N, C-alpha and C positions, 0 to 999 in steps of 0.2 A: 497536603491538600486540606482545605477547610470545607467541610460539608455542612449542609443544612441540618443534618441529623448527627447526633453525637456518636462517635466511634469509641469502642471500648479499649482500643489500643492506640498508642501514639508512638511516632518514631523518635521523638525527642523527650527529654525530661524523664520523670519517674514513671515506671510501669507498676502495676500491682504485682509486687514481688512475692515469691513463695517464702514460706517460713524457713525452709532450708537455706535459700539464698540469703535471706536476711541474717540468719545465724552465722553462716559462713563469712559474711562480710563483717559482722561486728565482733565475731569471736565468742559470742555468748553461748554457743553450743559446746564449748570446751568442757564445762563442768555443770553439774546440777540438772542436766536435762537428759532424757532418754532419747537416743537416736531412733528415728523412724524412717521408713523408706520414702523416697521423694516421689510425689505424685504431681505431674505437671498439670497446671490449670491452663485454661484457654488464654488467659491474659499473659502467661509466661512464654507462650510459644511463638516462634516466628510466624508471620502471616504471609501467605502467598497473595499479594495484593491485586494482581492484574491477570490472573489465570495463567494459561500456558499457550505457547504458539509453536508451530513448526514452519519450516520454510526451506526454499532452495533445494528441493528434493530431487535427487537423481536416481539412477538405477541401483546404487549401492550405498547411498548416504542421504542425510538430511540434517538440518540444524534445528535444535529445540531451544526454547527461550522461556524464561520466567523472571519474576521479580519478587523480592522479599521486602520486609519493612524494617530491616536492621542489618548490620554486618553479619554475614552468615556464609555458609557453603551450600551451593546447590548440589543435591544428590540425585542422580538420575538412574533409574532402572529401566531396562529395555526387554521386551518380550515379543514373540510372534503370536501370542495368544492373549485374549482379553482377560483370562483368569490369572495371568502372570504365574502360571504353574512353574515355568522355567524362566528365570530372569538372568540378565547380565547386568551386574552393578558396575557403573562407570566411575572413574576417579572424580573426586569433588572439585567443584569450580567455585572460586571466591566471588561473592556478591558484596561489593564494597561501596562506601559513599561516593567514591570517585566515578562510579558508573550508575549512580542512583539506585544501588542495590539490584541492578539487573545482571543476569548472567545468561550466556548461551554456549552451546556445545555442539560440535559436529559429531554426529553418530555415523560411524563408518562400518564397512564390511557387513552390510545388510543384504539380505536376499532380494533380488529384483521382483517387481510385481507383487509385493507382499504387504499385507496390513501389518504395520508396526505399532505396538502399544508402548507408551512410555509413562513412567510415574515419577513425579518430581516432588522432592521434599527439601526443606532448608534446615540446616543445623546451625544453631546459634554459635557464633564464634567465641563469645565469652563464656558460654556454658554448653559445651559440646554434647552434653547428655539431653539437651532440650531440642526437640524436632518439631517442625510444623506438621500440620495435617497434610497427607499426600494429595496431589492433584494429578489426574490422569488425562492424557491426551493420546491422539492416534494420528497416523498418516499412512499413506500408501506409497511405496517406492515406485519409481517409473518402471514400466514393463521392458523386458528384454525381447519379447516377441511382439507380433503384430496384433495386439488385442485392442478392444475399444478404449477410447480415452474420452473423458467427460470433464470439462472445466468451465468456470465462470470468470467474467471480468467486469470491471467498472471502476469508477473513481468518484471523488468529491464526497467527503464525510464531515458532517457537523459544520457546515458553512452557512454564511449569510444570516446568522443569528438563530439557526435552527439546531438546537442541541438535543439532548436526551429528554424526551417528554414521556413520562410513564403513562399519562392519560391516553397517549396515542400508540402505546405499545412499544416505545423505544425505537431502536433502529431496526425496523421490521424487514427491510430488504435482506439483511443478513440471515434472518430466520427463514426467509423464502429461499435464498440461495442454498442454505444448508440442506433443505429437503431434497435437493437434487443429488446429494452425496457426491459432490465433485471431487475429482482427483486433486485439484488445486485451484486456487484463486489468484488471478492476475490482477493486482492492484495497480491501476493506471495513474496513480498520483493524486495530489491534494488529499493525502491521508489525514491531514489535519488542516485547520484554518488558524494558524498561529497569529494572523492579523485580524481575527474575528472574535472580539469579546462577546460573551453571552449575557443577556439580561435575564433576570428571573422570569419575566412575563413579556409576551408580545401579543398585542391585540390584533386579531386577524380582520380581514375585510368584512367578514360577516358578523363581526362583533364577538366571536368566540375568543378565548384566551389560550394561547400556546404557553405552556409552563415548562421552562427549562430546569433540569438539574444543574446547579451551579457549583463551581469551585473557585477558590481564591485565584488560582492561576488563570482561569478563563474569564476573569473580570476585567482584564486589560489585554492589550497587545503583548505578545511574547517578545522579550528583549534579552533577558538573562537565560543562561543555560537551563536553570530550574524551571523557568516559565515555558520554554520550548518542550522540556520533558513533560511538564504538567498538561500541555495540550494533548499529547499522545495518551497520557494516563487517563485523561478525561474520557476519551473514547472507550477505554477498557472498562469503564464503569457500567457500560451497557450489557445487560444479560445476554441479549441476542448475539452481540459481537464476541463475547467471551466464549459462548457455547460454539459458535462458528469456528473461532480460532483453535479450540481444543480438538476439532475434527478435520479441519481443512487447512493444508499447508498453503502459505502465501508466497508468491513471487512478487516483489514490491519495487516500485520506482517512485521517484518524487517529481513534483512539478513546482509551481510557484508558491502556493499557500503554506507549504512547510516552512517558508521564510516570511514572505510578504507578497501581496498581490503584484503580479507582473514584474517580478524582480529581475534585474540585470545590473550590470556595472553602472548604468546611467540612472538607476532608480533614485528619484527624489522622495525621501521618506515623508509621510504625513506628519503633521504637528504632534500627533499623539506619541511619537517616538522620541524618547530622551537620548537613546543611542542613535547616533547619526551616521554610523559607518555601516553600509550595506554588506561589506565583506566580513565584518565581525559578526553581524547577525547571521549571515549565511553559514559561517564556520560553526557557530553554536548550533544552528538548526541541523546541519548535517551530522554533527556529533550526536545530538539527541535522536535523530532519525535512525542511525545505526545502533544506538543503544536500545531502542524500543522495538526493533524488528529482528527476526531470525535470519539475518543476512550473513552470507559468507564474507570473510575479511579478505581484502586484496593486499598481498605483500608487494606487488608491483607498484601500486598506487593506493596507499591507505585512504580509505574513504570513498573509493571508486564505487559507483552505482551501476554503471552499464556492465552487462555480462550476458553470456548465453547459457541456457540450460537445456541439455538434451533430455527429452522425456520419452525415450524409446525410439524404435525404428520409424514411427509415423510422425514425430513432432520434435522440432527444435524451437525454442523460444528465445528471441533476441531482445533483451531489455535495454532500452535506450535511456540516456540522460541528456535531455535537451535544455538543461539549465546551467550546468557547471561550466560549460565551455563556449557558450554563446557570446557573440559580440553584444555591446550595449544595444538595447532596443532603440530603434530610430525609424527613419522613413523607409528603409529596406528597399532601396531603389538601385543598388549597385549593379552595374553591367558586367563587371569582372570580379571573379572570386578572389577574396583576400580576407585579412583579419576582421575587417568591418562587416563581412557577410557571413561569419562563422555562425553555425547553429549547433551541429554536432561537434564541429571542430575537426581538423585534419586527422588527429590520432584516433579518435573514436570512429570516424568515417572509414579509415583504413582498416581498423579492427573489424568493423561490420562487414566490409567487403570480403575480407579473408574468411570470416566465420561463415558467411553465406556460401562462399565458394567451396568450403570444406564440408558443409553439411551434407549428410546422406539421408536425412529424414524426408519423408514424403512431403510434409508441410513445414514451411518456415514462417512462423508467426513473428512479425515485427511489432513489438510492444512500444508504441510511441506515446509519450505523455501529452502530445498535442496533435490535432488533426492536420492533414497536409493542405487542404484547400479551403477550409472554413476560415474566413477573415476574422481575426481577433485583434481589435485595436489596443494599442498600449494606452491611449487616452480615449476611452470609450465614449464619454459624453461629447467630445469634440470630433470623434472619428479621425483621430490622428495617430500616426506611428504604428509599428507592427509589433505585436506581442508573440505571434506564432510565425508560420512560414509565409503564408499568403499575404499579399498586399493589394491585389487588384488584377483585372484581366490583362492578358498580354504575354509576351515571351518571358522566360525565367529571369528574375532579377533578385538581387539580395540573397536571402537565405534559400530561395528557390534554386539557385545555382547548385548548391550542394545536393539537393534532392534530385535535380535533373541529372547530375553526374552519377548518383547512386542508381537511379532507374535505368540509365543507359548501361551502366556496368552489369546490372542484373540481366538485362536483355542480351548483351553481347557475350556474356560469360556462360549463358545457357542455364542460369539458375531459374528453376520453375517452382510454381506453387507457393508464392509469397502472399501473405494476407496481413494487412495492417489492422491492429486493434488499438483503440484510443478512447479517451473520455474528454475531460476538460471543459466542454462548452455547455454542460448541464442540460442536454437533451439527447434523444436517441435518433440515430440516422444510419442509413446504409448507402454507401457511395461506390459506384462502379466507375473506375478510371479507364476511359476509352481514348486510345491514341487518335482515333479518327475524329474526335471532337476537340482535341487538345491543340494548344499553341506550340507546345513542345511534344513531339510525337515519337521520340526515340525510346520507346518502352513497350513492354508487353502489357496487355490489359490486366488489371488486378482489382481487388476489393479492399475497401476500408470500412470498418464498422465502428460506430460511436455509441458508447453506453454510459449513462450517468444522468443525474447524480444518484449515488447510492443512498445518501441521507443529507440533503442540502437543498438550497433553493433551486427551482427549475426556471430556466431562461430559454431564450431563442425563439425562432431560428435566426442564424446569422447568414450574411451574404456568402456566396461561393465565388472563388477565383477560378477562371477557366483555363489557367495555364496548363494543367495536366488533364483536362477534359473530364472532370467529375460529373457523373450523372446521378441525380438523387433518385434512388429506387424506393426509399422509405424515409420518412421523417415524422417524428412526433415531438412537438414543442408547444408551449403555451400560446405563442403568437403575440402580436402587438397589444400593449396595454395590460398584459397578464404576466408580468415578469416577477421573479423571486417568489414563486408559489411555494408554500410550506410543504413538507413531506406529507402532511395530512390530506393534501389535495390529490394525492395518489400518483402524481407524475414523477415517480422515482423509477429509474431504469437500470437494468443490468443485462449483460450479454451471456449467452449460454452456447457452448461449442461441444459438439459430439463428433468424434472421428470414428468411423466404423472400422474395426480391426481387419475384417475380411476384404472389403473393397477399397478402403482408404478414403472414402467419401467424407467430406467435412460438412456438417449441418450447423449453420449459425442461426440462432434465434434471439431476437430482442424481446425482452420481457419487462413487465412492470412489477411493482413490489407485491402485488397480489398473485403473481405468477401467471398472469394472462400473457399468452404468446401473441405479441403484436405483429410480428413479421418474421418470416423464416426463409432461408434459401439453402439448397444443398449444392456444394461445389464438387466437381469431378477432378481428381488429381491427374495431372499430366505425367506420363512416364518419365522416370529419372534418366 
């Protein structure tokens, strides 16, 4: 990365080398010199460039992640006490150029419902005696008993030209979410804006100037693997995000901007792209996504994003991938289900049905990277084509056929207490899906909650499709003529969920970046 400010270390070329290293390389230390103990200087040591992260936490395991500035080995120590009085040292993991010096490790055999402290250091591969400074992180394993659960969710980070602005406090929503000490963070996608270059300055409507921290990778759209990686690394430059990542494990999914706006197989790339193959861009983007997040690896399908995470007796989280298997974006008017109407795709849909049916958790949270009934056009200026599920009022058509089939299955199979959480549309909303008001009524009532952006432009509201009978119980958006508001306007939103361990009640609150509770509701669980 190229920064505005000078960095004391560089990944390439010569570093300030120690006297001992210089003598060892030249052979000058063989005669005529007195050997002295080696003292590592800061410039000699590997650097932990992007903090630490944890993720995909279960009752007995969790993934930890970090990144170095050179070929090295990641060394992880684990303890159940913050003092690290008793530690378990784990085998080293290589951090090589092929993975952009990232490394991640699955920690296993952990106690349930326990605060886990981990300490990460990197050891220089060429000079094993040289270690980085340690960086400490923590996470809490899922409970085995029916105790309280507290988590946050949202999406959309560093989009629409709004990057890290020190004058505005950086990515403040992450600092606000961190104050709640959540058990985990559900990232609903648009983790980066690979298609959104950042300018050093943006003049706001009131004449004030928004000043972005800039890097070379964020000066253009991402096309190479290193540029996609650079978009993720840009976000990790924010102090608030790094502090949040060190304390709160992430369950992460992707959406479109990890690749390019509204991408599908039919995407016509803008002129800014020299790489014209959308499949090549998506493959590079997915590799960077997995390299930069503490996700578990799938041996069944390498690169798979969809998964379910059991977080104790009260909660299962079902993370969907509504990008990788969808049909090309189009009119979305099919009356019969087939390949041109795929959204989740048959394999993922069958997996989700099985996982929901097998769940014994009180609440089944379906993490969808797109809302069900908010209309999102593929060609927004001309209001044409479908980017999401909905395409207009009436009976199920196109991608809605898949959702109708899923909702019917949930009802007929006796699956209860499903809640949908999403982001994508850059405003906050609460939707109650009422079969009495729907064109397709073969489902039990359920809620969908929308939260975002976390740190991006604010938009909306969008039109609603009545196919599944959504009722707007709450909505906060800029309104006509006030689109793409900067984070400094204050309309940055996240969702906060609390599940009471004793009663099983779920309280969902929509909040802004100053932690004002905008709207809240408490849901009673149905008996299993």
